[in-house]
N, C-alpha and C positions, 0 to 999 in steps of 0.2 A: 310688461315687465315680467310675468310670470312665462309668458310664449320666449320671450331671449333668453330666457335663463333656462328653459327645456330645449330650447334649438341649440346652447351654447352647448350642454351637456350629452345632448348628441353627437355632436358632430366631436366632441374633445373624444369620447366614448369609440365611435369610429377609425378616428384616427389614434387612436390609441391601440386598438383592436389590429388595423390594419401595419401599424412599425412591429408589432410582435410577432405577425405572422413573416415579415419580410426579414425579419433578425438572422444574421447570419448564422449557418450550424458552426458549432464547434466543437469538432472532432477531436481534436489536441489540447490535452491535458500535463500540466507539471505540478506534483506536490511533493513539497517534503514535509517529511513526517518525523514523527516521536514520540517514542511508548517505551516498551518493556519486550526484554529478550527472558525468557522465563523455561527454564530446563525442566524437562520431563525422563522420569523414566531416569535409566542410568547417567542420560547430561546430567542430569539432577544435582547426580551425585558426584558428577566431575567439574559444574564450571558454577561460579556465582550470579544469580541472576543480576541484568544489570541493565542501564538503558540502551533504548534501540533507536538510533538515529539514521537517518537518507532521504534517496529522493525516489520516486516513481515517475514514470511518464506514464499516459495511457494514452493510447488512439482507437478512437471506434471506426470498426468498419461498418456496421451498422447500427440501427439504434438497442439493439441488443444482445450484439455482441463485440467485445474490444479485447485487444491487446494490450498487455503489460508488462512493460519492462521495470525493474529496482535493483536498486543498492541501497543497500544497509553494512554501518556499521553497528560493532556493540564493545567497549570496554571493560568486557570482562576481567574474570581472576579465577585460577586454579585452587578447586579446594585442596588444603592437605600441603598444596608448596607455598599460597599466596604469592605466586607471579602474575603479574600482569599478564593479557592476553587478548590479540586485536581479534575479532573474529568479524571477518569482512562477507557479507555475501553478494549475490547476485543471481538474477533469475529474470526469465521470462515465459509468459503465459498467455491463458485467455481468460477472460472472465465472460460469463454469462449476466446479464443487467436486466433489470425491469421497470422502467422510468414512468411515475406514476405522478401524473401532473397537480401542484396543489396550488390553493389561491394565490395570487396575486404573482404570477412567474417564476413562482418555487417548486421545484421539481426533488425528487423523492427518489433514489434509485440504488435499490439494494443489489447486491450481486452474488454470486457464488463465482471461485475460479479454482483454477487447476494450472501448477506452471510446473518449471525445470530450472535447474542451473547449477551452480558452487559457492561450495563456503573454503576459504580461507581461513585458518588456525594462523595467527605470526604470535610468538614469544616477543614480547619488546624489550624486554632488558636479558634476554640469555639467547648465548651464541647456537641458537640450534634454526634449521633450515624450515619454513614454514612448510603446513602440509593443506594441501587444497583437495574437496572434496567433492564427491558429486550430492548435488539436495533436491528432492522436488518437494512442494507443498498443496495442499487446498488450501481456500479461502473462502471467505463470509466477510458481508458488510454491509454497510449503506453510506452512500453518497447525499448531501442535500444543496442545490445546486439553484442558484439566482444567476443571472447574466453571463460575467467573466468567471465568476468565483463561485466555489463548492468548497465545503465541509464534510470529513468523512470519520468513519472509522471504521477499523478492518483486523481480523485475526487471523492469522495466518500459523496452518497444523505444519511444519517441517520435519521432513523424515529427511535424514542424510546416512552417505557411507560413512565408518569411521575407522581410520587406519591408526587411532594412538594418534598424539598431536606431535609428534615427528616422525609418523610413519612406523612406531617399532609394533603396534601390534595389528593383528589378524585382522582383516575387516566383519564388522558389524555395522547393524543398522541403529541411528540412537534418532534421537522424538526431542521437539521442542518446541517453545511457541513465539510466535511476534504478535504484539498486540499494541496496535498504535491509532495516531489522529492525525487527521491529515487536514492541509489548507491549501485548494488547488487553483490555479489561472490557469483559463478555458480560453484555448484559440482557436 
């Protein structure tokens, strides 16, 4: 009986090892996210902190390099005016990542990234044209993956051009943070 148990355990172990080795490569992931938009510097004096929601799509070019596209929305308010402002941002970037195998098929994947895109400021209730400006970011974070799912935390430091909320000011640079958590589906 002991021999049968040992043989069964060995066969199951070998079968599960080969099944993991043949698991398909999952290069594409799509992740809705939710977190916080936090103004810093001059941006903190202009806009209220608010929720940040959106969607990222990541495509792994290589085990250590991925392309990341993101779209985010923050329903904030202009300080002093009390007017609702929709802040939309969209960008494309590269991230370096270092997957670390953990126990039982779990993977920890810390990353650093850089990217560029644009940000649009759109007043909800005022008859003012939307303003769109250049945006760039650096990011850091980590994902924990297993099979088709991953959970991640990301911090992005944005630097944006700023021409005023209606294009009325001289161009300056503004800074803010995007801090968010995500749940990814990997294909």
